[in-house]
N, C-alpha and C positions, 0 to 999 in steps of 0.2 A: 409964140405959147407962152404960156405962162407957165412954168415950172414950182411944181409942188415942192416941197421941201419936206422929208419924212421926218415924222417927232421922232428924238431918239427913244430906244425902248429903256425902260428904266427895270434895273438888275432889285429884285425882290432881295428883301431883308433877309438874311437864314432865321427868321423866328420860328418857323417851323421847325427847322431842324435841331435849335435850342431847346424847345418844347418838347422834342420827341426823347432827348438825352433828357432833360430831368424828370421826366416822366419815367424813364427806364432806371434812372439811379431812385425816385422814389420808391417804386417796384422791387428793386431788389435790396434796397440797402440793409432792411431790418433782417433779411438772411442772411448778407455778408457780416452784419456785426453779431448774430446769434453765434454764426460760425466761429468769429474772432473770439467771442467769448468762450464756446464749447471748447477750442483749443486751448484757448489758456486752463479752463478747467481741467483736459483731459493730461496738460502735462503738471496739473498740480495732483492729480492722481495720480499719475506714475509715481512721482516723489513719493508720494505716501506709501505707496504698494511697496516700493524701495526699502524705504525704512522699515515696514514691517517684515519685509522677508529678511534682511540684515538682523532684525530682532528675534524674529523666530531661530534662525540661525544660529545667534547667541547663545540663547535658550537650550537647542537641540546639543552645541556643545559641551554646554554647562551640565545638564542632564547626565551624558554621557560620560563624562568625566566622573562625576559622582556615584556613575552607578559601577564605574570600574575600578573605584577607590580599592584600596585593600580593607577585609573587615577586620574585628579584632582577632583573629585568627592569623593574619596575614595573608589570607588569600583571595584573590581576583573573584568579585561577585560573578564575574562572566563565565566563570568555572562552574558554578551550582549546577548540582545535576537538576534535569527535568525528572519531574516525580508524577506517576498517574495510579491509579488503580483501576482495574478492571472488573466486572464484577456481572454473573453471569447466574438468573436465579431461574431455575426450571420446573417446569409440571410436563409428569409423563404418564400413560395410559399405555399398560402392556397386555396384549390379549393372556399370555403366558405366564407362568413361574409368579403366580401373585401369593402363594402360600410358601415362597423360598425367599427366605429376607437375603440370600446374596447372590440374588438375582441382579446380572447387569442390567441396566435401564428399565427399572422396576419403578412400579405404577406405586405414584407418589410426588408430592412437593421437595423441592433439595434446594440448598446452596449448589447449585455443579462446581463453581471454581469462583474463589479469589483471586486477583494476580497484581501485584506490585511490581511496578516497573521502576528502575531509578539509571538514570543516561545522562552523560555527560562527559565532558574533554578532562583528562586528566592532565593536559599540557598539551601546545602547540600541535603535537602529531600523533597523541595518541587517544583512542578513545576508549569509554567501558560501557558497556549495558548489562545489567543486571535484571533477572526475572526471579520473583518470589511466588509461589502459587501455592493454595491452598484449596484441598478437594474437598467439597462438604463443608463440616465447621470442625475440623480436628487435627488434618495434616498438614504442615506446613511446613516448607522446605524449599532448596533453591532449585529453582527451573534450569536456568539459564544464567551463564557468566560468562560474557565477550569482550576480550581487549582487542583492538584492532588499532593498526599504524599504518599508514600510507608513508613505504619507503621511498617511490620513485612515482609519477605520475603514471604508470602500468602495474607498478607491483604492492600490493598490500598483504600484510600479515594478520593472524587472528589466533588467539590463543585462550583456551577456559574450557567451559563444559557450553559444547556445540549442539544445535539442531543439525543435523549431519545432511546435507543435502543431496538426499538419496528420493529423488522426485518431487513436488512441489509440496504435496499435502503435507510432508514429515516437517516442513519446513515452518510452517504454521502454528503459532500458540492457538491454544483453543477456543478464544474471543475471536478469531479471526478467520476459521474456517468455514466454509460455505453453509455445512450442514451440521445437524446437532448430530447425526448418527456417523461416528466412523467407519468409512468406507471396510469391507469386508476383507477388499483384499491387502488393504495395508495392517490390519491386525494380523492376518494368515502370514504374511512374510516377514515384517519386521516387529510384529507382537506390538501387544495392547497398548503400551505405553509410547509405542514408535522407537526411532532411532536416535537417543541422545548420546553423546560420548563425550569422555574430558579430552580434548587433543591439542593439537599444532596443527596453524594450516597455511596456505600463500594461495593468492588469489593472484592469475597473471592476465590483464585485460592486452589483447592481441592487436596488432595494427593493421585492421582491417576497416571498411566503409561503412560494413555492419558491426552491435556489439557482438563480439566475442570473448568468453573468459574461459580460462583453465582454473581449475580447483585441486588442490595437493591437499590431502591430508594425514597426518598420522594419529589413530586413536586409539585409547585405553582397552577397547575391544571388552567393555564387562557386559553387552546386550544379552542376556540368558540364551534369548530364541535363537540367536546367530553365532555369536563368540565364546565368550566364559572363558577362556584359557585355562589351564591349570598352572602354566607356569607366568613367572613375571615379566619376562620379556615376548610374551604372545600377545603381540599389538595389531591391530587391525591397518588396513591402509584403503584410501579412498582417491579416486582419480574423476573428476566433471569435467565436461565441456557445456556450458551453455552459451546460447546463442540466439538474438534477437533481430528480427529483420522487419522493415518497415514494407508492406505489401502495396500500400497507397498510403495516401494522407488521411483513410481513415480507419484503414487495417491495419493491424500489427499479427506477425506469429511469433514465437520463442519455441525452442524446442533444445532438450538437454537429454546429452546419456550419461549415467553414472555407473562405477563398479567398483566395489569394494571385495577384499577378500582379506584374510586373516583366521587365526590359530582357534579352536574350540576345543571341548573338553574333553572329546572323543580321543580314539586313537586307530592306527590301520589307515585305510583310504580315504575316512571321511574325518581324517582332523582339520582339514581346510575349509570354511565356510566358503562361498562366492555368491556375492548379490550385484545382480544386475537390473537397473530402471530406466527408463526412457519415458519421455513426456514432451507433450505436447500442446498448445494452445493458441484460437484465435481469438481477437479481442478487435470488435469492428464498434467504433464511434462514428454517427454520422456530422460531418460538420453543420454548424448550427445548429444542432440539438443534441451536444454534446451532455447537457444535465439532464437530457429527456429519454434518452435513448442510448443504451450500449446492450452489445450482444457477444456473451463470453462462451467459447467452448472447447474445453480442455479434456484431456483421455491421458491415462498415465498405465503403464504396464511395468511389476514388478516380479521379480522370480528370484528363489533363492536356493543351496543344495548343500545342506548339512544333512548328511545320511540320509535323505529324501527331499525331494524337490516339492516347494510350494509356490505355488504361481496365482497371481492375481492380477486383475486392472479394475479401471472403473472410465467412466464418460459421464460427462454432464454437463447442462444446457442452462445458462443463465440469462435470463432477459429482461433489463430493466423498461418496463411499458409506461411510467409517468414519475415524474420527479421524485418520488418518495416511495414508489413501487417498485419489487421486483418479483418475480415468480421464476422458479429454476424443477429441475428433474435430474435424475442421475440414475445410472445403471451400474453395479459393481459386483464382481463375480470373482470367487477364490475356490482354488482346487488342492488338494494335495494328495501326493499320489500313492501314499501307503494305506488309506483306508477311504471310507465313503464321505467325504467330509466335504463335499461341494458346496456352497453356498449361494444363493442370487439373493440378491439387495436390490429394491426398488424404492426410490424416493423422490415428495413432491413436497415444497416447500413456496410458500409464500411469506415475502418480507416488506416491512414497514419501516423506513428510518425517516422520523421527524428531523433530524441531522444526524452528522458525521460520529456523532458521541452518543446515539440513541439506538437501538435497532428491539424489534417486536418480530418473531418470525414461528410461524404456525406452519407444524412439519409432520407429515405421513411418512413412514416407511414400512414394507413389508418386507420382512425376511423368510425367503423360502431356504429349508436345508433340511437334511438328513431327520435330525429330530423335528419336533412340531413345528410348523410354521409359528412366526410371531407378526402380529400387528401392533404398530408401535404410533404412539400420536405427542406430539411433543409441542411446549408452548413456552417458548422460553426468550426472557426480557436480557437483553444485551445493551451494558452501559459502558462510558468511560469518563472517569472523573480526574479533570488535570489536564496535561500536557499530554496528547496525543502523537505518536510517532508513525509516521507514514507506511504500511504495508509494503513490504518487497512484490515488485510485481510481477 
């Protein structure tokens, strides 16, 4: 048998493999090249940004040094006071007393108040705020002058002419009050101008998990409705506890108690006047809607004893229902023991805030009293020119 020899199998050349590799390199080369170019461009951009940042830091440092250099008076510009002017232009209609030129809240147009504020640091630890006001267009005088210094992290001192912290409303300047008409409770107990005294005070922040502060004040006692002692050492004294709590991420509550006493111009068992006040406020701001929805409910009770008992309270609700719009309502009651001077006051208001420096308010107030009832309508323009200090919470 003839044996047939098998032909050896030829190995295929790796041409197909090389072709495949060449194809892949041709396909991916443009993207690899562009990535390399982009990576180089990125490094170049980073270097340019670093140079710009260094330049901006140098200019900021130079401007800061130039702003803090001494002026011709030798004082640093960082101690220049912030200056602001608050104006209140008011249109009023009152259903009663139009034949009486001395009627309060009388019908007409008026400059309700102009208020000039100056505030600044005297040095690194002492600060002064002063407020000059003019009611109408004629009377101009000092309304507030407060010097304050932080002694320790918890202790601060105040001296000057103070808005005494008896309740919340008494601490507000006219332009920051939520209603045009003053609550009849405050007018009855503290007087038409409120409780403002020359004095000295100390505030101590208690080491609690929530905000809690104790205030002690020694006052001159010049308020004629409460004190006005006939002796030079007839001072008045005040103690107050202020507290604030976070009930949730959206809701806060603050509550305060205040007590004051001092000599008055009477004699015998009525020689000492006592004043007591309590206030509470809830504030709700829904998360994510802080600039459009806010609800505030506040109430305050005041009472005093000076020959007779005077008592009053108010409660009001404020609702922000749009970015620039607020609606609010308030009820206030006052009572005097000696005569029929009960008063019931009802107020409704609508406010428009195009910005934090401008407000237009339309308000209706009905005053029910022993004398003839009054219906009052107010339209007020409230503006701020210049630096605007934040109001107390």
